[in-house]
Every structure is written in C-alpha cells, then in structure tokens.
N, C-alpha and C positions, 0 to 999 in steps of 0.2 A: 960191699962187693956186688950186690944185686944191681945197684944203681949204675955201677961201672959197666956191667954186662949189658944192661939196657942201652946205655949211651953208645957202647961199641957197636951194638946191632943197628941202631938208628944211623950211626955214621956210616957203617958198611952199606946199608941199603941206599943211602943218599948218593953213593957213587956207582950204583948198579946201572944196568942198561935202561931201566925205566926213567932214571933221572936224565939221561942223555937225550931221551925222546920228548922231553917236555916242550910244549909249544909256548913261545913267547907271544901271547895274545896281544899285548900292547904294541910290540914291534910289528907284528903282522898287520894289525889294524892301522897303524901309522903308515906303513908302506902301501897298503891298499888305498888309503886316502891320498897319499902323495902321488900315486900312480893313476888316480882318478877312476878307479874301478867302480866306485859307487855311483858314477854317472849312469852306468847301465845295469849295475847289479845292486842288490840289497841283501842283507843277511837272511831275511825271511820272507820278504814280499816280492811279488812279480814286478819286474821292470822290463826294459828292452832285452836284458840278458836274464838268465835264470838266477833265482836266489841261491845263495851259498848253501842253504839248508837242503834245497832240491838237488844240488850238485853232490852234496855229501851223501844223501840218500841213494842217488844213482850209482855212486862208486863204492859205497860201503861194502867191505869184505872182498873187494876185487883186488887181486895182487898187482895189477898194472896201474892202479889208480894214481899213486904218487907220481910215477914216471910220466904217465899220460898228461896229468894236470900240470906238472912242472913244464913240460913242453908247451902246453897251451898258454901258460902265462909268461913264457920267456922267448918264444919264437913267433915272429910276426906272422899273422894268418888273416884270412878273411872269415867273417861270420855273416850269417843271414839275419837281417833285422827288418821286419815288416816286408819280406819278400825281396829285398835288395841286399847286395853284398856290401859290407863295410869292413874297414881295417879293424882288427882286434888289437888294441893297444897292449903292450907288454909291461911288465913290472919295471919301475924305474930304479933298478938295481942290477948290477952285474954279478953279485955275490950269489953263488948257488945255494948257500945256506939260507939266505933270505927267501929265495923262491921255495925251498923245501919247507921253511917255517910257515910261509903264507899258505901253501897247499895243505899242510897238516892242520892249520888253523881252520881253513875252509871245511876240511873233512871232519872237524870236531863238532860241526853244527848238527 
C-alpha cells in the first residue's frame, strides 16, 4: 500500500506545473546552432554578442525577461557591433514554443 501511495504521488507531481516548464536543452541547443547564434554568442565567453550567462544574469528575476527576449530572438532588429549597426538574425523557427524554449534555456545559465 505504501509503495502505491508513493507511486501515485510521483505520478501526480510529474503532471504538475513544474513539469510543463521544463526546458528541452537539447532542442534549444540544436535550434541555436541551426540559427547560427553561436557565430556571435557563446554560452559563457565574450564574443561579438554577450554570452548567454551574462544575458541570464542581466534578466534574472525580471518579470519582463521572457517576453523581451522572445521578441529579441524572433523580430528582426539592428544591434551594435564594434560601433556599427548590423542585422540581428532571428531564430530559424516560426514556432512560438521553440522561441520560448530557447529563451528559457538561455535564462537557465
């Protein structure tokens, strides 16, 4: 009986809100590579663009973080690189769930 209760609790927790918020790191990494984000960004090291860890630190705890970063990775814009403006490439996916997953992955650093 005790084993059944434990299994029921584990099963119930796996369908809770925390489960729905899990980041698919492999999918995010694959899409970031496909979108060539690593040309200018790195997970932890400085390149032309800020490292993902720096972005995560900048937006940690800010309620607008996800919305703002989703816009940044999905809407074409200009960014300053070495004093000149360049086009910031967008993710190579039209699926909003993909963009949200990538942003949550970046914020996890």
